[in-house]
C-alpha positions in Angstrom: -0.1 -0.1 0.1 1.5 3.4 -0.9 0.5 6.6 1.1 -0.2 9.9 -0.7 -1.4 12.9 1.2 -4.8 14.4 0.1 -3.8 18.1 -0.8 -7.3 19.1 -2.0 -6.8 23.0 -2.5 -3.3 22.5 -4.0 -4.7 20.0 -6.5 -7.3 22.4 -7.5 -4.7 25.0 -8.0 -2.3 22.8 -10.0 -5.1 21.7 -12.3 -6.2 25.3 -12.8 -9.7 24.7 -11.1 -9.6 27.1 -8.3 -12.9 28.6 -9.0 -14.3 25.2 -9.0 -13.0 24.8 -5.6 -14.7 28.0 -4.4 -18.0 27.0 -6.0 -18.0 23.6 -4.4 -17.2 25.2 -1.0 -19.9 27.9 -1.4 -22.3 25.1 -2.4 -21.5 23.3 0.9 -22.0 26.3 3.0 -25.3 27.0 1.3 -26.6 23.5 2.1 -25.3 23.7 5.5 -26.9 27.0 6.1 -30.4 25.5 5.2 -29.9 22.5 7.6 -28.5 24.0 10.8 -30.1 23.8 14.0 -30.7 20.1 14.2 -30.4 18.0 17.5 -27.7 15.5 17.7 -27.6 12.5 20.2 -25.1 10.6 22.3 -23.9 7.6 20.7 -23.4 4.6 23.0 -23.2 1.3 21.1 -26.3 0.9 19.0 -28.2 3.5 20.9 -28.7 7.0 20.1 -29.6 8.8 23.4 -31.2 12.2 24.2 -31.0 13.7 27.7 -33.1 16.1 29.5 -30.5 18.9 29.5 -29.1 20.2 26.4 -26.2 22.2 25.0 -26.8 25.0 22.3 -24.0 25.4 19.9 -24.2 28.6 17.8 -22.6 29.5 14.5 -19.1 30.7 15.0 -19.7 33.9 12.8 -23.2 34.6 13.9 -24.2 33.8 17.6 -27.9 34.5 16.6 -27.9 31.2 14.8 -28.1 27.7 16.2 -25.6 25.4 14.8 -27.0 22.4 16.7 -28.6 21.2 19.9 -26.4 18.6 21.9 -27.0 16.4 24.9 -25.5 17.1 28.2 -24.5 13.6 29.4 -24.0 12.7 33.1 -22.3 10.0 34.9 -25.0 7.7 34.3 -24.3 7.8 30.4 -20.5 7.7 31.1 -21.1 4.4 33.0 -23.3 3.0 30.3 -20.5 4.0 27.6 -17.8 2.3 29.6 -19.8 -0.8 30.0 -20.6 -0.8 26.3 -17.0 -0.2 25.3 -15.7 -3.0 27.7 -18.2 -5.4 26.2 -17.1 -4.5 22.7 -13.4 -4.9 23.5 -14.0 -8.5 24.4 -14.1 -9.3 20.6 -12.5 -6.1 19.1 -9.1 -6.7 20.6 -8.9 -10.0 18.7 -10.0 -8.4 15.4 -7.7 -9.1 12.3 -5.5 -6.0 11.7 -6.3 -6.5 8.0 -10.0 -5.8 8.8 -9.0 -2.6 10.6 -7.1 -1.4 7.7 -10.1 -1.9 5.4 -12.3 0.0 7.8 -9.8 2.8 7.9 -9.6 3.0 4.1 -13.3 3.0 3.6 -13.7 5.8 6.3 -11.0 7.8 4.3 -13.1 7.4 1.1 -16.4 8.3 2.7 -14.6 11.4 4.2 -13.1 12.3 0.8 -16.5 12.0 -0.8 -18.0 14.6 1.6 -14.8 16.7 2.1 -16.5 20.0 1.3 -19.4 19.4 3.6 -17.1 18.5 6.5 -14.8 21.6 5.8 -18.0 24.0 5.9 -19.1 22.3 9.1 -15.6 23.2 10.7 -15.9 26.9 9.5 -19.3 27.0 10.9 -18.1 25.4 14.2 -14.9 27.4 15.1 -14.6 30.0 12.4 -11.6 28.7 10.4 -11.5 30.2 6.8 -12.1 27.7 3.9 -8.6 27.0 3.2 -7.6 26.0 6.8 -10.8 24.0 7.2 -10.2 22.1 4.0 -6.7 21.6 5.1 -8.1 20.0 8.3 -10.4 17.6 6.5 -7.3 16.6 4.3 -5.3 16.0 7.5 -8.1 13.7 8.8 -8.1 11.7 5.6 -4.5 11.4 5.9 -4.5 10.1 9.3 -7.0 7.3 8.3 -4.9 6.3 5.4 -1.5 6.8 6.9 -2.5 4.6 10.1 -3.8 2.0 7.7 -0.6 2.0 5.9 1.5 1.7 9.1 -0.7 -1.3 10.3 -0.1 -3.0 6.8 3.7 -2.0 6.8 4.1 -3.5 10.3 1.8 -6.6 9.7 -0.3 -5.6 12.7 2.9 -5.2 14.8 3.5 -8.9 15.0 7.1 -9.7 14.5 9.0 -13.0 14.8 12.1 -12.5 16.4 15.3 -13.6 14.6 17.5 -14.8 17.6 16.9 -17.8 19.8 18.6 -19.6 22.7 17.4 -23.3 22.1 16.9 -25.0 18.8 13.4 -25.8 19.5 12.3 -22.2 20.5 10.5 -19.6 18.4 9.9 -16.1 19.7 7.5 -13.3 18.7 7.0 -9.8 19.6 3.2 -8.9 19.6 1.8 -5.5 20.2 -1.5 -5.8 22.1 -4.2 -3.2 23.1 -5.0 -1.9 26.6 -8.8 -1.7 26.6 -11.0 1.2 26.6 -9.5 4.8 26.0 -11.1 8.0 27.0 -10.4 10.7 24.4 -10.7 14.4 25.3 -10.4 16.6 22.1 -10.0 20.5 21.7 -12.0 22.9 19.7 -9.2 24.2 17.4 -8.9 20.9 15.2 -12.3 19.4 16.1 -12.1 16.8 13.2 -8.4 16.1 12.8 -7.2 16.0 16.5 -10.3 14.0 17.4 -9.4 11.5 14.7 -5.8 11.0 15.5 -6.5 10.1 19.1 -9.6 8.1 18.1 -8.0 6.2 15.5 -4.8 5.7 17.7 -7.2 3.9 20.1 -9.5 1.9 17.9 -7.2 0.9 15.0 -4.9 -0.7 17.5 -7.6 -3.0 18.9 -8.8 -0.7 21.8 -12.2 0.7 22.2 -12.9 4.4 22.7 -15.2 6.9 24.5 -14.9 10.4 22.6 -15.6 13.6 24.6 -15.2 16.6 22.2 -15.0 20.2 23.1 -18.5 21.6 24.1 -17.7 24.5 21.5 -17.3 22.1 18.7 -19.1 18.9 19.0 -20.5 18.5 15.4 -17.2 17.6 13.7 -16.5 14.9 16.2 -20.1 13.6 15.6 -19.6 13.4 12.0 -16.2 11.4 12.4 -18.0 8.8 14.6 -20.8 8.5 12.2 -18.3 8.1 9.4 -16.4 5.4 11.1 -19.6 3.5 11.9 -20.7 3.7 8.3 -17.2 2.5 7.4 -17.9 -0.8 9.3 -16.6 -0.1 12.9 -18.5 -2.4 15.1 -21.2 -1.0 17.5 -19.6 0.0 20.9 -16.0 0.4 19.5 -16.3 4.0 19.6 -18.8 6.0 21.6 -19.6 9.6 21.7 -20.5 11.7 24.8 -21.0 15.5 24.9 -21.5 17.6 28.2 -19.6 19.2 31.0 -16.2 18.1 31.7 -16.8 17.9 35.3 -19.7 15.7 35.0 -18.0 13.4 32.3 -14.2 13.7 32.5 -13.8 13.8 36.2 -15.7 10.6 37.0 -14.1 9.0 33.9 -10.5 9.6 35.2 -11.5 8.0 38.5 -12.8 4.8 37.0 -10.4 1.9 37.0 -12.4 0.6 34.0 -10.8 3.2 31.7 -7.5 1.9 30.4 -6.0 4.8 28.8 -6.4 8.6 28.4 -5.9 10.6 25.3 -5.9 14.4 25.6 -5.0 17.5 23.7 -5.2 20.8 25.3 -3.4 23.3 27.7 -0.6 22.3 29.9 -2.3 23.1 33.1 -5.4 21.2 32.3 -3.4 18.3 31.0 -1.2 18.1 34.0 -4.2 18.1 36.3 -6.0 15.3 34.4 -2.8 13.2 34.2 -2.3 13.4 38.0 -6.0 12.6 38.7 -5.8 9.7 36.2 -2.5 8.2 37.6 -3.5 8.7 41.2 -6.1 6.0 40.6 -3.7 3.6 38.9 -0.8 3.3 36.7 -2.2 3.7 33.1 -0.9 5.0 29.7 -1.6 8.5 28.7 -1.2 10.2 25.2 -1.0 13.9 25.6 0.0 17.1 23.6 -0.1 20.1 25.7 0.5 23.2 23.8 3.4 25.4 22.9 5.3 28.8 23.1 6.7 28.5 19.7 9.7 30.6 18.6 10.9 31.9 15.3 14.4 33.1 14.6 15.1 35.4 11.6 18.8 35.9 11.0 20.6 38.6 8.9 21.1 35.7 6.3 17.3 35.3 5.8 15.2 36.0 2.7 13.0 38.7 4.4 10.0 38.3 2.3 10.0 34.6 3.0 10.2 35.2 6.8 7.5 37.8 6.7 5.0 35.4 4.9 5.9 32.6 7.2 5.5 34.4 10.4 2.3 36.1 9.2 0.8 32.7 8.4 2.2 30.9 11.3 1.3 33.5 13.8 -2.1 34.8 12.7 -3.6 31.7 10.8 -6.9 30.9 12.7 -6.2 33.8 15.1 -3.1 32.2 16.6 -5.6 29.4 18.2 -3.1 26.6 17.4 -0.7 24.9 19.9 1.8 25.2 17.0 1.3 29.0 16.4 4.3 31.3 16.0 4.4 33.4 19.1 8.0 34.6 20.0 10.0 36.2 17.1 13.6 36.7 17.5 15.2 39.0 14.8 18.7 39.8 14.3 19.3 43.5 14.4 20.6 44.2 11.1 17.2 43.0 9.4 14.9 44.0 12.3 13.4 47.3 11.2 13.0 45.8 7.6 11.4 42.7 8.8 8.9 44.6 11.0 7.9 47.2 8.5 7.2 44.5 5.8 5.3 42.4 8.4 3.1 45.3 9.4 2.4 46.1 5.9 1.3 42.3 5.2 -1.1 42.3 8.2 -2.7 45.4 6.8 -3.5 43.2 3.7 -5.3 40.7 5.6 -9.2 40.6 5.5 -10.9 40.0 8.7 -14.6 38.9 8.8 -16.9 36.3 7.7 -14.8 33.0 7.4 -17.1 31.6 4.8 -16.2 34.3 2.3 -13.2 33.2 0.0 -11.2 36.5 0.6 -11.3 36.2 4.4 -8.1 35.4 6.2 -9.0 35.7 9.9 -12.5 34.9 11.2 -13.7 35.1 14.8 -12.2 33.8 18.0 -13.7 30.8 19.4 -15.8 32.3 22.2 -16.1 35.5 24.4 -13.5 34.2 26.9 -10.9 34.2 24.2 -11.7 37.9 23.4 -11.4 38.8 27.1 -8.0 37.1 27.1 -6.9 39.0 23.9 -7.9 42.3 25.7 -6.1 41.3 28.9 -3.0 40.4 27.3 -2.8 43.6 25.1 -3.2 45.6 28.4 -0.6 43.6 30.3 1.8 44.1 27.3 1.3 47.9 27.6 1.8 47.9 31.4 4.8 45.9 31.1 6.5 48.4 28.9 5.7 46.8 25.4 4.8 48.8 22.5 1.8 47.8 20.3 3.3 48.1 16.9 0.2 47.0 15.1 -3.2 45.9 16.2 -4.4 45.6 19.9 -7.9 46.3 19.1 -11.3 44.5 19.2 -13.0 45.1 15.8 -16.4 43.7 16.7 -17.2 42.3 20.2 -20.5 40.6 19.3 -18.7 38.8 16.2 -15.5 38.1 18.2 -13.3 39.8 15.6 -9.9 41.2 16.8 -6.7 42.6 15.0 -3.7 40.5 14.5 -1.2 42.2 17.1 2.6 42.9 17.2 4.2 43.7 20.5 7.7 45.0 20.5 10.0 46.2 23.1 8.5 44.1 26.0 11.3 43.1 28.6 12.3 39.6 28.1 11.6 39.0 31.9 7.9 39.7 31.4 5.7 36.6 31.9 4.0 37.0 28.5 7.2 35.6 26.9 6.7 32.3 28.6 2.9 32.1 28.5 0.9 30.3 25.9 -1.7 32.9 24.7 -3.9 31.2 22.0 -4.9 34.6 20.5 -3.3 36.5 17.5 -0.7 38.4 19.4 3.1 37.8 18.8 6.0 39.3 20.8 9.2 40.6 18.7 12.7 41.5 19.9 16.1 41.9 18.5 18.8 39.5 18.9 22.6 39.9 18.3 23.2 36.4 17.0 21.7 33.1 16.1 23.3 31.5 19.4 21.4 34.1 21.3 18.2 33.4 19.6 18.4 29.6 20.1 19.2 30.3 23.7 16.2 32.5 24.1 13.9 30.1 22.2 14.9 27.1 24.5 14.2 29.2 27.5 10.6 28.1 28.2 9.0 24.9 29.5 7.4 24.2 26.3 9.0 22.4 23.2 6.5 21.9 20.5 7.5 23.7 17.4 10.1 26.2 16.2 11.3 27.7 13.0 14.2 29.5 11.4 14.5 31.8 8.5 18.2 31.8 7.0 19.6 31.1 3.6 22.9 29.7 5.3 23.0 25.8 5.5 25.3 26.0 8.5 23.0 28.3 10.3 20.1 25.8 9.7 22.0 22.7 10.9 23.0 24.7 14.0 19.4 25.4 14.6 18.2 21.9 14.1 20.8 20.5 16.3 20.3 22.9 19.2 16.6 23.8 19.3 14.5 22.0 21.9 11.3 21.1 20.0 9.6 18.2 18.5 8.6 19.8 15.1 11.2 22.2 13.5 11.2 24.0 10.2 13.6 26.0 8.1 12.2 28.7 5.6 8.6 27.5 5.7 6.5 30.2 4.0 3.2 28.5 4.4 3.6 28.8 8.2 6.8 29.2 10.0 5.9 26.9 12.9 2.6 25.4 11.6 1.0 23.0 9.1 2.3 19.7 10.0 0.8 17.0 7.9 0.4 13.1 8.5 3.3 11.1 6.9 5.4 14.3 6.3 5.9 16.0 9.6 5.0 13.9 12.6 3.5 16.4 15.1 4.3 16.3 18.8 6.3 18.2 21.3 9.2 17.9 23.9 9.3 19.0 27.6 5.8 20.1 28.7 4.4 20.2 25.2 4.2 16.5 24.9 4.1 13.2 26.8 5.1 10.0 24.9 7.7 11.3 22.6 5.9 9.5 19.6 4.3 12.3 17.3 1.0 12.0 15.9 1.0 11.3 12.0 4.4 9.7 12.4 5.7 6.0 12.3 5.6 5.4 16.1 2.4 7.1 17.1 0.2 3.8 17.3 2.7 2.3 19.4 1.5 4.6 22.3 -1.8 2.8 22.4 -0.3 -0.6 22.7 1.8 -2.8 25.0 4.3 -5.3 23.9 4.1 -9.1 24.8 6.8 -11.4 24.1 5.5 -14.9 23.1 7.8 -17.9 23.1 6.8 -21.4 21.7 8.7 -24.6 22.0 8.4 -27.4 19.5 
């Protein structure tokens, strides 16, 4: 089996069919607009369950419109989901890896068939523009195909050992599942990140209970339905929506949950891990954010650097754990870089994310807008200069300006804190060595980037930087845009947990444990 990335928008461009891409997306937007406001159930085994209390989710760019009505599950539904997943695991753990490969490939084809509808849903849910929404759908399709490819390449992770001590001895290494995994996914990649953790669980013979962000539950619902349509047996994956305190907390305390997969902030992740491990020693797969640095040396192509930082910092409003956040620029090119970056930001269209010309849509919720305002004020109080932005354009529509802060003392806490809004901090450096030292001086280690046309500088950066995903001269996003099978995505230090990156050759191993089998004949 060969693996090839999906690359939808790029293919339309290469084939001279860009307008067709936009027509297809606009058609999906119109169809979704006429069908919003439906009610969606919990999914536990064969059952579709509705509860007394509901969660109302509104359209990201128009809070007057209901996107959907979702159920507020309680501990009762959680317990039913655990029991259902346990029962399904009794058979699923022994399923043939070839059958799992077929299910993944069928799911990928179903997703590819409905990619524009799925992308429009992401735009309606969290406000991504059409290009980033489609890229997320492509990423999800890639996860399905790449993990199927890995299962096939590794023959289900069953390997005969080459050595033996006795003539009549034959040994095998067999990777086995753990049981039921509890999957907690974030709002910023409601389809792709939900998918990678869910697939990591179920394609390796585990079962899963998926709890998506309450801001973005519809994409996760679509994922579960596609997996079911592709042939995943009832109960292998289950879907719960509701308050974290009413679902997540009791799930962590249950010894019947075998593993935890979580993507979110460091503080929340550490608390969940502590609560989970206090009950029993169990596996955890986590990705916990970043404070990602970009270094621009005086040997950089400044136009490349400007475009890469612009897209890496302000794509989806900086609401990515991989977003460019700290920019270290050598003195000789500092003013030129900043002047060009300000001019590039001025070109960006902010508004309705369903429009093809829009670069930046709304922030995810009112709390994010409040954080944006707070961080801008803190930067000012700390001595920073707002070189551009720092303004809320529309409170109701949650639109804000991309913001550049310069001259903020390096001792200020904003240099060490993940912001998750479109704000970057910029400072001068005297050398690449100084930039790398500053870049490493945080507790995070997710992504990092450099702009330099000097190969020796790039090699120095790659060898010295403390991050799990690193780029040189990446114009499409200085620190963002990792794709399965190309850039395995995961962090070092407090940004990660297992050291095995999503979309990489070792990711599935985090969801399995090794059993050594020896037979004597």
